[in-house]
C-alpha positions in Angstrom: 0.0 0.0 0.0 1.1 3.6 -0.7 2.9 5.4 2.2 0.4 7.8 3.6 0.8 11.0 5.6 -2.1 12.1 7.9 -1.9 15.8 8.7 -3.8 18.5 10.5 -5.3 18.9 14.0 -5.4 21.5 16.7 -8.8 20.4 18.1 -10.5 17.2 19.0 -12.8 17.4 16.0 -9.9 17.3 13.6 -7.9 14.8 15.5 -10.7 12.3 16.0 -10.9 11.9 12.2 -7.1 11.6 12.0 -7.2 8.8 14.6 -10.1 7.0 12.8 -8.1 6.9 9.6 -4.9 5.9 11.4 -6.7 3.0 13.1 -8.2 1.8 9.8 -4.8 1.8 8.1 -3.4 -0.1 11.1 -6.0 -2.8 10.6 -4.5 -3.2 7.1 -1.0 -3.5 8.4 0.0 0.1 7.5 1.5 2.7 9.8 1.1 6.2 8.4 3.1 9.3 9.3 1.6 12.1 11.3 2.5 15.8 10.7 0.9 18.2 13.0 1.5 21.1 15.3 3.3 21.5 18.7 0.9 24.2 19.8 -2.5 22.5 19.5 -3.8 19.3 21.1 -1.8 17.1 18.6 0.9 16.0 21.1 -1.7 15.1 23.7 -3.5 12.9 21.3 -0.6 11.2 19.4 2.8 11.7 21.0 2.6 8.2 22.6 0.6 6.6 19.8 2.5 3.6 18.4 0.1 3.3 15.5 2.2 5.9 13.5 5.5 5.1 11.8 6.7 8.6 12.8 5.2 11.8 14.3 6.3 15.3 13.7 5.0 18.3 15.6 6.0 21.6 14.0 6.4 24.8 15.8 3.7 26.7 13.9 0.7 28.8 14.8 -2.5 30.0 13.1 -2.2 33.3 11.2 -5.8 34.2 12.2 -6.3 37.1 14.6 -2.8 38.4 14.4 -1.4 41.7 13.3 0.7 42.1 10.2 4.0 41.3 12.0 2.4 38.3 13.6 1.0 37.0 10.3 4.4 37.3 8.6 6.2 35.5 11.5 3.5 32.7 11.4 3.7 32.3 7.7 7.5 32.1 7.8 7.3 29.2 10.3 4.7 27.5 8.1 6.8 27.7 5.0 9.9 26.5 6.9 7.8 23.5 8.1 6.6 22.9 4.6 10.2 22.5 3.6 10.7 20.0 6.4 7.6 18.2 5.3 9.0 17.9 1.8 12.1 16.3 3.1 10.0 13.9 5.2 8.1 12.9 2.1 11.3 12.2 0.2 12.8 10.2 3.0 9.7 8.0 3.4 8.5 7.8 -0.2 5.2 9.4 0.6 2.7 9.2 -2.2 -0.6 10.2 -0.4 -1.5 13.0 2.0 -4.7 13.0 3.9 -5.6 16.3 5.6 -8.2 16.8 8.4 -7.7 20.6 8.2 -6.7 23.2 10.8 -3.6 25.3 10.6 -1.6 22.3 11.7 -2.2 20.9 8.2 -0.7 23.8 6.4 2.9 22.7 6.0 2.2 19.2 4.7 -0.6 20.5 2.5 1.7 23.0 0.9 4.4 20.3 0.4 1.8 17.9 -1.0 0.7 20.4 -3.6 4.2 21.5 -4.5 5.4 17.9 -4.9 2.1 16.8 -6.7 1.3 14.1 -4.3 -2.2 12.6 -4.1 -4.0 15.0 -1.8 -7.3 14.4 0.0 -9.3 16.5 2.5 -11.7 15.6 5.2 -14.0 18.5 6.1 -15.8 17.9 9.4 -18.1 20.9 9.4 -20.9 22.4 7.3 -18.8 25.6 6.8 -15.5 24.7 5.3 -12.4 25.6 7.3 -10.2 28.4 5.8 -7.3 26.1 5.0 -9.5 23.5 3.4 -11.3 26.2 1.4 -7.9 27.6 0.2 -6.7 24.3 -1.1 -9.9 22.5 -2.0 -9.4 22.8 -5.8 -6.0 21.0 -5.4 -7.5 18.0 -3.7 -8.3 14.8 -5.5 -11.4 14.5 -3.3 -13.1 16.2 -0.4 -14.8 13.9 2.1 -17.8 15.4 4.0 -21.3 14.4 5.0 -22.5 17.9 4.0 -21.2 17.9 0.4 -23.4 16.3 -2.3 -20.5 15.4 -4.5 -18.4 13.8 -1.7 -17.3 10.3 -2.7 -17.8 9.2 0.9 -20.5 11.0 3.0 -20.3 8.6 6.0 -18.6 10.4 8.9 -16.1 8.2 10.6 -17.8 7.3 13.9 -16.9 4.4 16.2 -19.0 1.3 15.6 -20.2 1.3 19.2 -22.5 4.2 18.5 -24.2 2.3 15.6 -24.3 -0.9 17.7 -26.2 1.0 20.5 -28.5 2.8 18.2 -32.3 2.5 18.9 -35.4 4.4 18.0 -36.5 6.6 20.9 -40.3 6.7 21.3 -40.6 8.9 24.5 -38.3 10.9 26.7 -37.5 9.2 29.9 -33.9 10.3 30.2 -32.2 13.5 29.1 -28.4 13.9 28.8 -26.7 17.3 29.0 -23.3 17.2 27.2 -20.9 20.1 27.8 -17.8 18.3 26.9 -14.9 17.5 29.3 -14.2 21.3 29.4 -17.8 22.1 30.1 -20.2 24.6 28.6 -21.6 27.2 31.0 -24.6 28.0 28.8 -25.7 24.3 28.8 -25.1 24.0 32.6 -27.2 27.1 33.2 -29.9 25.7 31.0 -29.9 22.5 33.0 -30.4 24.6 36.1 -33.3 26.4 34.5 -35.2 23.2 33.5 -34.1 20.5 35.9 -37.0 21.0 38.3 -39.5 20.6 35.4 -37.7 17.4 34.2 -37.7 16.1 37.7 -41.5 16.7 38.1 -42.1 14.7 35.0 -40.1 11.8 36.4 -37.3 12.3 33.8 -33.9 11.1 34.7 -30.9 13.5 34.2 -27.5 12.5 33.0 -25.1 15.5 33.0 -21.5 16.0 31.8 -20.7 19.3 33.4 -17.0 19.7 32.8 -14.5 20.4 35.6 -15.1 24.1 35.9 -18.8 23.9 36.9 -18.8 20.5 38.5 -18.9 21.6 42.2 -21.6 24.3 41.4 -23.7 21.8 39.6 -23.3 19.2 42.3 -24.5 21.7 44.9 -27.4 22.7 42.7 -28.7 19.2 42.3 -28.2 18.4 46.0 -30.1 21.5 47.0 -32.9 20.8 44.5 -33.2 17.3 45.7 -32.6 15.9 42.3 -30.6 12.6 41.9 -28.9 13.5 38.7 -26.0 11.4 37.4 -23.3 14.1 37.2 -19.7 13.7 36.1 -16.8 15.7 34.6 -15.6 13.0 32.2 -16.8 9.5 31.4 -14.6 6.8 29.8 -17.7 5.0 28.4 -19.7 8.0 27.4 -21.2 6.0 24.6 -23.1 4.0 27.2 -24.6 7.1 28.7 -25.6 8.3 25.2 -27.3 4.9 24.6 -29.3 5.3 27.9 -30.6 8.8 26.9 -33.7 9.6 24.9 -32.8 13.2 24.2 -29.6 15.3 24.3 -28.9 18.9 25.0 -25.4 19.8 23.8 -23.0 21.8 21.6 -22.8 21.1 17.9 -19.2 20.1 17.3 -18.9 17.7 14.4 -17.8 14.6 16.3 -20.5 14.9 19.0 -23.2 15.7 16.4 -22.4 12.6 14.2 -22.0 10.3 17.2 -25.6 11.3 18.2 -26.8 10.8 14.6 -25.3 7.3 14.6 -27.0 6.6 17.9 -30.3 7.9 16.6 -30.5 10.3 19.5 -32.5 13.5 18.8 -31.0 16.7 20.3 -31.3 20.3 21.0 -28.1 21.8 19.8 -26.8 25.0 21.4 -23.9 26.0 19.1 -20.8 27.6 20.5 -21.3 31.2 19.4 -17.6 31.9 18.8 -16.8 28.9 16.6 -14.9 29.8 13.4 -17.3 30.7 10.6 -20.2 30.0 13.0 -19.8 26.4 11.8 -21.5 24.8 14.8 -24.7 26.6 14.0 -24.6 25.4 10.4 -23.7 21.8 11.5 -26.9 21.7 13.7 -29.0 23.6 11.1 -28.2 20.8 8.6 -30.1 18.4 10.9 -32.8 20.9 12.0 -33.7 21.6 8.4 -34.4 17.9 8.0 -36.6 17.9 11.0 -34.5 15.4 13.0 -33.2 17.8 15.7 -33.4 21.3 17.0 -31.0 24.2 17.0 -31.2 27.3 19.3 -28.7 30.2 19.5 -27.2 30.4 22.9 -28.5 33.9 23.5 -32.0 32.8 22.6 -32.1 29.7 24.8 -34.9 29.7 27.4 -37.3 27.6 29.4 -39.8 27.8 26.5 -37.6 25.5 24.5 -38.5 22.7 26.9 -42.1 22.8 25.6 -40.8 22.6 22.1 -38.9 19.4 23.0 -41.9 17.7 24.7 -44.4 18.6 21.9 -42.1 17.1 19.2 -42.6 13.7 17.6 -39.5 12.1 19.1 -40.1 8.7 17.4 -40.2 10.4 14.0 -37.1 12.4 14.7 -35.2 9.4 16.0 -36.3 7.2 13.0 -35.3 10.0 10.7 -31.7 9.9 12.0 -31.3 6.3 10.9 -29.2 5.9 7.8 -28.0 9.5 7.6 -24.6 8.0 7.9 -23.5 4.3 7.8 -20.8 2.4 9.6 -17.3 2.0 8.3 -16.8 5.6 7.2 -13.1 5.4 7.8 -12.8 2.1 5.8 -14.7 3.7 2.9 -12.4 6.7 2.9 -9.2 4.5 2.9 -10.7 2.3 0.2 -11.2 5.4 -2.0 -7.6 6.7 -1.4 -5.8 3.4 -2.1 -7.9 2.2 -5.0 
């Protein structure tokens, strides 16, 4: 099989796709190279990962939100790293480059284009990232669940979410997902509606994040609500499987994991996401009538009535088949064909 480079990162959304493709290649006896950044989350995810032949973390930063001098300095580092990427390609006979986007992908992307390597992009969001948009025309293919002409529209999601999928017919359990870092807006909304959920006999599962954990713990204790509260859960897929409705942000990985699980949701997009992509991620589902999206500043108690007046069974059934299992395998099949 061709030697493959996986590049990009910075955030969990990017890196989860990089990991899925790496794991699929490992199943086929191939160890790809990883080229990323030393300043994002890339090291935390992959520095100890033995599934890569080699890992390189370049000293680069985004050029966004910097003054002219800062942009020049950042670009100089990116082009220096692009030269290093080119040498790495030569040393390892690299033929294919797979980018998950983010500024961390810039050096290897530039090197791939300059050296005319087979270059592929995975776009996780409904609004294409700046780097991906800049180099989209140079790619042999762009993989995305949002693009009609994508050769593979199935978002790489762990099989466990498909295995635990079921049609929800009524709401007995609600899960609040703020991520391991937490989301204050979602935690505040939980406080606003928890008593109503409790009165209806609805169980609450709540990932609060570390920052608000003690405050949420005190709130539930004082309210006399026996919520299942945690900062992080190693088997979060099991909690998602138990839930009948989710209230969460609209990052790509979370969104498509819930789709695979057939779990309807009220998405509250992070308002400062680049290009407002979380809103458009969720709007893609809301336009199909299979979930809700509400801007953070518009979120209120009245949204609870919207949830309980909805046809949950129809929404859950509508999520079935939006993506299929083996998305990573299909992407790799396409690249190595």
